[in-house]
BAVEXTI-722742 format. One line per field, with one value per residue (C-alpha): residue number from 1; z negated, x negated, y negated; chain. Coordinates in steps of 0.2 Angstrom, whole numbers, padded with zeros to 4 digits, always signed. Example, Ala and Ser with C-alpha at 12.3 -4.5 7.8 and 13.67 -1.06 7.14 Angstrom:
<recs>
num	(1,2) .
pz	(-0039,-0036) .
px	(-0062,-0068) .
py	(+0022,+0005) .
cadena	(A,A) .
</recs>
This chain:
<recs>
num	(1,2,3,4,5,6,7,8,9,10,11,12,13,14,15,16,17,18,19,20,21,22,23,24,25,26,27,28,29,30,31,32,33,34,35,36,37,38,39,40,41,42,43,44,45,46,47,48,49,50,51,52,53,54,55,56,57,58,59,60,61,62,63,64,65,66,67,68,69,70,71,72,73,74,75,76,77,78,79,80,81,82,83,84,85,86,87,88,89,90,91,92,93,94,95,96,97,98,99,100,101,102,103,104,105,106,107,108,109,110,111,112,113,114,115,116,117,118,119,120,121,122,123,124,125,126,127,128,129,130,131,132,133,134,135,136,137,138,139,140,141,142,143,144,145,146,147,148,149,150,151,152,153,154,155,156,157,158,159,160,161,162,163,164,165,166,167,168,169,170,171,172,173,174,175,176,177,178,179,180,181,182,183,184,185,186,187,188,189,190,191,192,193,194,195,196,197,198,199,200,201,202,203,204,205,206,207,208,209,210,211,212,213,214,215,216,217,218,219,220,221,222,223,224,225,226,227,228,229,230,231,232,233,234,235,236,237,238,239,240,241,242,243,244,245,246,247,248,249,250,251) .
pz	(-0139,-0124,-0109,-0095,-0078,-0065,-0048,-0031,-0015,+0002,+0015,+0014,-0004,-0004,-0005,-0019,-0036,-0044,-0054,-0061,-0065,-0075,-0084,-0090,-0094,-0104,-0113,-0117,-0123,-0133,-0122,-0126,-0119,-0100,-0086,-0068,-0054,-0035,-0024,-0006,+0004,+0021,+0026,+0018,+0019,+0005,-0007,-0014,-0018,-0028,-0038,-0041,-0047,-0059,-0069,-0081,-0066,-0072,-0059,-0042,-0032,-0013,+0000,+0018,+0028,+0017,+0012,+0024,+0026,+0007,+0007,+0013,-0002,-0015,-0024,-0025,-0018,-0026,-0016,-0013,-0007,+0004,+0012,+0015,+0022,+0012,-0005,-0014,-0032,-0038,-0055,-0060,-0073,-0087,-0077,-0062,-0051,-0040,-0039,-0026,-0028,-0019,-0030,-0016,-0015,-0033,-0028,-0012,-0020,-0032,-0019,-0007,-0021,-0026,-0008,-0002,-0017,-0011,+0007,+0019,+0035,+0050,+0056,+0051,+0061,+0053,+0059,+0058,+0057,+0044,+0027,+0020,+0034,+0031,+0013,+0020,+0032,+0018,+0007,+0022,+0025,+0007,+0009,+0025,+0035,+0053,+0059,+0074,+0073,+0081,+0083,+0093,+0099,+0111,+0106,+0088,+0088,+0097,+0104,+0105,+0101,+0119,+0124,+0109,+0115,+0108,+0106,+0093,+0083,+0083,+0078,+0065,+0050,+0039,+0046,+0036,+0038,+0033,+0042,+0035,+0047,+0037,+0022,+0014,+0021,+0038,+0031,+0048,+0056,+0058,+0067,+0085,+0086,+0093,+0077,+0086,+0086,+0067,+0058,+0040,+0040,+0041,+0027,+0029,+0017,+0018,+0009,+0008,-0009,-0006,+0000,-0009,+0006,+0022,+0039,+0043,+0028,+0032,+0049,+0042,+0029,+0043,+0051,+0035,+0032,+0015,+0011,-0002,-0003,-0010,-0028,-0035,-0026,-0032,-0050,-0049,-0041,-0053,-0068,-0060,-0057,-0075,-0081,-0069,-0076,-0094,-0090,-0094,-0076,-0071,-0053) .
px	(-0086,-0089,-0080,-0073,-0072,-0059,-0054,-0048,-0058,-0051,-0049,-0040,-0033,-0024,-0007,-0012,-0003,-0015,-0025,-0009,-0001,-0016,-0018,+0000,-0002,-0018,-0010,+0006,-0002,-0016,-0030,-0044,-0059,-0054,-0053,-0047,-0054,-0052,-0067,-0064,-0078,-0083,-0086,-0087,-0106,-0105,-0098,-0114,-0120,-0104,-0107,-0125,-0120,-0107,-0113,-0098,-0086,-0076,-0063,-0057,-0041,-0044,-0033,-0033,-0044,-0055,-0045,-0053,-0070,-0074,-0073,-0091,-0097,-0089,-0096,-0080,-0062,-0046,-0038,-0023,-0033,-0043,-0027,-0020,-0037,-0036,-0042,-0034,-0041,-0059,-0065,-0083,-0088,-0100,-0113,-0111,-0102,-0088,-0072,-0058,-0040,-0024,-0011,+0000,+0008,+0014,+0023,+0029,+0038,+0047,+0051,+0059,+0069,+0075,+0080,+0087,+0095,+0102,+0102,+0089,+0088,+0085,+0070,+0059,+0050,+0033,+0026,+0007,-0006,-0019,-0023,-0006,+0003,-0007,+0000,+0018,+0016,+0011,+0026,+0038,+0030,+0033,+0051,+0053,+0057,+0050,+0043,+0036,+0022,+0022,+0005,-0003,-0015,-0007,-0020,-0015,+0004,+0018,+0024,+0017,+0028,+0030,+0037,+0047,+0063,+0079,+0086,+0071,+0076,+0095,+0091,+0077,+0088,+0073,+0061,+0045,+0034,+0017,+0008,+0003,+0014,+0024,+0013,+0010,+0005,+0011,+0029,+0037,+0031,+0040,+0036,+0042,+0056,+0073,+0083,+0099,+0100,+0099,+0115,+0123,+0117,+0099,+0086,+0072,+0057,+0043,+0027,+0024,+0029,+0024,+0035,+0049,+0060,+0050,+0058,+0058,+0069,+0080,+0083,+0088,+0100,+0108,+0113,+0120,+0105,+0099,+0083,+0068,+0052,+0035,+0037,+0042,+0027,+0015,+0020,+0019,+0002,-0005,+0000,-0006,-0023,-0024,-0021,-0035,-0047,-0043,-0043,-0025,-0018,-0010,-0008) .
py	(-0036,-0024,-0031,-0020,-0028,-0022,-0030,-0029,-0028,-0032,-0046,-0058,-0058,-0075,-0065,-0053,-0053,-0041,-0052,-0061,-0044,-0038,-0054,-0053,-0034,-0038,-0052,-0043,-0027,-0036,-0029,-0041,-0031,-0032,-0044,-0041,-0052,-0053,-0049,-0054,-0045,-0051,-0033,-0016,-0017,-0029,-0016,-0010,-0027,-0030,-0015,-0019,-0037,-0031,-0016,-0019,-0015,+0000,+0001,-0006,-0007,-0007,-0015,-0019,-0017,-0005,+0009,+0021,+0013,+0014,+0033,+0034,+0025,+0037,+0051,+0061,+0059,+0067,+0081,+0070,+0055,+0066,+0073,+0056,+0050,+0033,+0027,+0012,+0015,+0018,+0023,+0020,+0033,+0030,+0039,+0026,+0039,+0032,+0042,+0039,+0041,+0036,+0028,+0021,+0038,+0036,+0020,+0026,+0041,+0030,+0017,+0030,+0038,+0020,+0016,+0032,+0040,+0056,+0052,+0060,+0051,+0063,+0053,+0038,+0025,+0019,+0002,+0002,+0015,+0009,+0016,+0011,+0020,+0036,+0036,+0033,+0048,+0059,+0054,+0056,+0074,+0078,+0074,+0083,+0068,+0068,+0051,+0041,+0029,+0012,+0003,-0011,+0002,+0014,+0027,+0027,+0028,+0037,+0020,+0002,-0013,-0016,+0001,+0006,+0013,+0006,+0024,+0028,+0012,+0018,+0035,+0031,+0026,+0024,+0010,+0006,-0008,-0002,-0016,-0033,-0042,-0055,-0056,-0073,-0085,-0079,-0078,-0083,-0067,-0050,-0034,-0035,-0022,-0023,-0028,-0028,-0009,-0008,-0004,-0003,+0015,+0010,+0008,-0005,-0003,-0016,-0012,-0031,-0039,-0057,-0065,-0055,-0055,-0054,-0059,-0040,-0037,-0053,-0046,-0030,-0038,-0048,-0031,-0024,-0012,-0007,-0015,-0014,-0024,-0018,-0023,-0006,+0001,-0013,-0010,+0009,+0010,-0004,+0006,+0023,+0014,+0008,+0026,+0032,+0020,+0025,+0044,+0047,+0049,+0066,+0070) .
cadena	(A,A,A,A,A,A,A,A,A,A,A,A,A,A,A,A,A,A,A,A,A,A,A,A,A,A,A,A,A,A,A,A,A,A,A,A,A,A,A,A,A,A,A,A,A,A,A,A,A,A,A,A,A,A,A,A,A,A,A,A,A,A,A,A,A,A,A,A,A,A,A,A,A,A,A,A,A,A,A,A,A,A,A,A,A,A,A,A,A,A,A,A,A,A,A,A,A,A,A,A,A,A,A,A,A,A,A,A,A,A,A,A,A,A,A,A,A,A,A,A,A,A,A,A,A,A,A,A,A,A,A,A,A,A,A,A,A,A,A,A,A,A,A,A,A,A,A,A,A,A,A,A,A,A,A,A,A,A,A,A,A,A,A,A,A,A,A,A,A,A,A,A,A,A,A,A,A,A,A,A,A,A,A,A,A,A,A,A,A,A,A,A,A,A,A,A,A,A,A,A,A,A,A,A,A,A,A,A,A,A,A,A,A,A,A,A,A,A,A,A,A,A,A,A,A,A,A,A,A,A,A,A,A,A,A,A,A,A,A,A,A,A,A,A,A,A,A,A,A,A,A) .
</recs>
């Protein structure tokens, strides 16, 4: 039997549910020729060695901190991933070429529709400026929702966590945590924003799915806000990745 290998690259990967998700999928759908494994790379420079060591590797997901850095190693990038500026899914063709895609955007569209319904907040606040944040910004632009960025680095965002005006939190009824803060095992952490200014008219969306309810979401719930974790996004992007690897994905 010809085995097809898939996996996830990033660092760290202790929080990831990807291997367990695909193991359940393969078992439930009777897919016996495929395996999915975690490949924690010390740096993106280890990527070529991973490919060389696993010639049966047909597809990869990419997570923090390599969604942008991996692009230089790819032979082609889809127009949407190019526009976003980040890749989280790679297909290795039978000729050995590496194609980059962004399936985060698929999950973000579904998640925002689930969370917001027909409501369209006047503006949003995006916490974090990495590869996941770039997909969030793309999704917000699609919906016509203006946004501000908060970063630890003053050069990357509109605000830092130390100079974020309370008025911006009050007026940004959609707040999205696109940073890894609060991810397992650091479950006692939360982005440093003034939660006292969140109201029942606010929507808090955390891309983190492990733990299911982060402190960010817990603080929002305590203030009466609508909340959503990253599970919907995780499942949608995983299924889109599977379609890409099997040549059935339609952008």
